[in-house]
C-alpha positions, 0 to 999 in steps of 0.5 A: 892297509885295510887289514891293519885298520880293522886290526886296530878297530877290533883291538880298540872295541875290545879294549873298551869292552874290557874297561866297561866290563871292569867298570860293572860289578865283576860278579854279574853276567854283564861283566862276564859277557863284556870281558868275553866279548872283549877277548873275542874282539881282541884276539882276532884284531891283534892277529890282523895287526901282526899280519899287517906288521909282518907284511910290512916289516920282513923278518931279519 
């Protein structure tokens, strides 16, 4: 359960960073940093969530 919770938290943080990155001026350095951080958080979060789901639901 720990991997699933960590994955969900990372995805949520990535989503918040993406929203914050879109809320600021898109040409600014802050937007680029926030969107890059969103990708760095979302990708591992999605992979951890995927692994957690595959452990719970076996392939057909």
